[in-house]
N, C-alpha and C positions, 0 to 999 in steps of 0.2 A: 188114879194116877202116881206116878211115881217120879218123887224129885229126886233128879239126878245131882242136883247142885251140891246138897249137903256130904256126900262122899264124895264128890269132887273136891270141893273145899277142904275137905278134910284132909286126902290123898295131896296136896297142895302143901298146908299146913306140916304135913307130918314130913315132906319131903324138903323143906325150907328148914324145918329144925335141924334135919339130919346131914345137910349140905351145910350147916351153920354149924356145926359140929365137925366135922370132916375139913373144914379147911379154920378152923382153929387149933385143930394138930400139924406141928411144925411136922415137913420132912425133914429124914437127917438125910443131907448129902452126901453124907459118909459112908453110909451105910455100906456100899458097893465095895468099898474096902476092905470091910471087916469092923469100922467102927463102930460100936453099937453106940455110943454115947457123943455126938455130935462136938461136944463143951471141950473134949480133951485137943480136936485141935483148933478150935476155937480161941482158947485158952493159950494153947503153946503158938498160936500165929500173933496172937495179941505181944506177947514175951520177946518172940523172937525180933517182929517189926522193933518194940523198945531198946532190946540190943543193938539193932542194926543202928539206929538212930542215934544211941549213944556211942557208937564206935566200942563197945562190947565184946572184944574180938574172943573173949574167955567164955563167954554165953554160948558164940557162934560156935568156937571152937568144939564144944561138948556135944552138937548137934548135926554132925557130919560125919557120913558114911566113908570113913578113909578106907581105899582110896577115890578121890575124888577130881571127875574131870570138871574143870572151869574153862568154857569158852570164851575169849575175851573178845569176841570181834574178829571176822577175816579169817587170816588163818594164824591167829596167834590163839594159846592154847597153854593149858597148865595142866599138871598131874598133881595134885595133891596128897602125898601119903601117909603125912601125919600130921598132929597139931601144930608141930615147930615150924610147919612150912608152912600152914596158913598165916601163921604170924608174921612169917616172912613176908608175906605174898597180898595181908590183910587189905592194905590201903591200895591197892593194886584190881585187887578182885573188889572190894566191896566202896568202888569211888564214889564221887557225888554224884554224876548222874544215875548211875546202879542205887545206891540209897533213894532219890527221888523216885526210879520208877517202881523199886520194893515198898516204897512206905506209902506210895498212891493207890498199892491194891486193897482190895475190899475183901469181904468173902464172898462176895456177888461175882468176882472175876475167878476167884478159884473155879480148877473144874477138877472134879475128880473120876476115874475110873477105877476097874479090879487093879489095876495094878499098883496106879501112884494116884499123888495127889501135886496139881499143876498151878503154878501162876502162868497168865497169861506170857504167849508165845517162849515157854518153857522157861521162865526166866532162872525160875527155882522149882526143881523137883523135887518132892519129898518122897519118901519112903515108910509106912507106917508098919509095925512088928508088934507082935503080942510073944512075949516069952511064954514058950509053952508048961513051963513050970512053975513060974511064978506069978503068972497073968499080966505081969507088968505089959505098960504099953508103951512103946516107945515111935516117936516120929522124927527120920533124921532128912539130913538134906541129903540128896543123892547126886544132883548134878546142879552145877550152876551157869548160865548164858547170858553174855551181853546183846544177844540178838533181841532186842529189844525196842 
């Protein structure tokens, strides 16, 4: 008589080890946009949130893809063509409510597709680029919307 329990137990044991190993590897949710290392966005997002919290318009201005369209809710919108325009309208764009909405976002609320990285309701849309000559990675704010 053949004992089928040993091969069955062995199979279950091997599957459990395989599942455990696979589940410990974190998936890079930014891979779809071409970002090999998710730490690039994680670190950037942390710095951006700190800058917004502090009101650091210089840091924010260095991470904008100009010209940028800013929807202020309703029919109101701005086109920011250069850093100086951002400085002029910074408090209008990054008002108290918008700051709170951005600062409350976590990495779990970030959506990524092949074209962009987005906060909920397209509050901020980021674009990701890699310089083909230097391999430098860059994340820029491509659009801002107060429809949150």
